[in-house]
C-alpha positions in Angstrom: 0.1 -0.1 -0.1 1.3 3.4 -0.9 2.1 6.3 1.6 -1.0 8.3 0.5 -3.4 5.4 0.6 -2.2 4.6 4.3 -2.7 8.2 5.3 -6.2 8.3 3.8 -7.0 5.1 5.7 -5.7 6.7 8.8 -7.7 9.8 8.4 -10.7 7.9 7.9 -10.2 5.8 11.1 -9.0 8.7 13.4 -11.3 11.7 12.5 -14.4 10.0 14.4 -12.6 9.2 17.7 -14.6 10.3 20.8 -11.7 11.2 23.0 -7.8 11.6 23.0 -7.4 8.0 24.6 -9.3 6.3 21.7 -7.6 8.5 19.2 -4.1 7.6 20.3 -5.0 3.9 21.0 -6.4 3.5 17.4 -3.4 5.5 16.1 -1.0 3.0 17.8 -3.0 0.1 16.6 -3.3 1.3 13.0 0.5 1.7 12.9 1.1 -1.7 14.3 -1.1 -3.1 11.5 0.5 -1.4 8.6 4.1 -1.3 9.6 6.2 -4.5 9.3 9.2 -5.7 11.2 8.4 -3.8 14.5 7.9 -4.8 18.0 6.7 -1.7 19.7 4.7 1.3 18.5 3.2 4.0 20.9 3.1 7.4 22.3 4.7 9.1 25.3 2.9 12.3 26.3 4.4 15.3 27.9 3.0 16.1 31.3 4.9 19.4 31.5 8.0 18.0 33.0 8.5 14.3 31.7 7.3 12.0 29.1 4.7 9.5 30.2 3.8 6.3 28.5 0.5 6.7 26.6 -1.5 4.1 24.3 0.8 1.7 22.7 1.1 -1.8 21.1 3.8 -4.1 22.3 5.5 -5.3 25.4 5.3 -3.4 28.9 7.0 -0.1 28.3 8.9 2.2 30.5 6.5 4.3 32.4 8.5 7.7 32.8 11.2 9.2 30.5 12.8 12.6 31.5 13.3 15.1 28.8 16.8 14.5 27.3 16.9 10.9 28.3 17.0 8.2 25.8 15.8 8.6 22.2 12.5 9.6 23.1 13.5 12.2 25.7 16.2 13.5 23.2 13.8 13.8 20.3 11.2 15.5 22.7 13.9 17.9 23.9 15.3 18.8 20.5 11.8 18.8 18.9 13.2 16.8 15.9 12.8 13.3 14.6 15.4 10.9 15.6 16.4 7.8 13.7 18.6 5.3 15.4 20.0 2.4 13.3 21.5 0.5 16.3 20.2 1.4 19.8 23.2 -0.2 21.3 25.3 2.7 19.7 23.1 5.5 21.0 24.5 6.9 24.1 22.0 6.7 27.1 19.5 4.5 25.2 16.7 3.2 27.6 16.1 -0.4 26.9 12.5 -1.3 27.8 12.5 -4.3 25.4 15.9 -6.2 25.0 14.7 -7.3 21.5 14.6 -3.7 20.1 17.5 -3.0 17.9 16.6 0.1 15.9 14.2 2.9 16.7 12.6 6.1 15.4 10.9 8.8 17.3 8.9 11.6 16.0 8.0 14.7 18.2 4.5 15.8 18.3 4.2 19.6 18.4 0.6 21.2 18.7 0.4 24.8 18.4 4.0 25.2 19.1 3.9 23.2 22.2 5.2 19.7 23.0 2.5 17.3 23.2 4.6 14.1 23.1 6.2 11.8 20.9 5.5 8.8 18.6 8.0 5.9 19.3 8.5 2.9 16.9 11.0 0.1 17.8 12.1 -2.8 15.6 14.0 -6.0 16.4 16.0 -5.4 13.3 19.1 -3.1 13.0 18.6 -0.4 10.5 14.9 -1.0 9.9 13.8 2.6 9.5 14.6 4.0 5.9 13.6 7.5 4.7 10.5 6.1 3.1 9.3 4.8 6.5 10.4 7.9 8.5 8.7 10.2 5.8 5.4 8.1 6.4 5.7 8.5 10.2 6.2 12.1 10.0 3.4 12.5 7.6 1.2 10.4 10.0 2.2 12.6 13.0 1.3 15.8 10.8 -2.1 14.0 10.1 -2.7 13.4 13.6 -1.9 17.0 14.4 -4.4 18.2 12.0 -7.2 16.2 13.7 -6.4 17.0 17.3 
C-alpha cells in the first residue's frame, strides 16, 4: 500500500474518535497493523515535565522518561525526529525491550507546544529507511491536524 493510501485510511479511522485516549490507542493499533518488522509502537505524552507512557502496542513499556533521556527524551527536547540504526550505539538508550535493535521517534508539536512523541521500535538493526520515516512524520502531521 502506498503512503497516500495509508494516510487516507488513517484519516478515515481517526477523525471520528470520541476522545484522546481512543484517538491515540487506535493510532497506535493502526501503525502496528500497517508497519512490518516492528515490536513496539506507541506514544509518550508530555506532562509539562516528563514523558509518560500513553497508548501503545507491544510489551510493557517504561512508564516515565525525562526530557533529554534516551531516544524519546532527546527527540522531545530537540523537537526533531531521531532515527537510530542501532540502539546499542546510542549513548543513554533506555532499553525497555531487549529485543529492540533500531528506533525512530517523531515529536508531536501542537500549536508550538510539545504534546509528546511517537515511538517505533524494531527487532532489526537499521529498519527505518527514509520512506518509513517520511510516512511516520506525515502520519504525525495528520494526527496534529485532527487533534
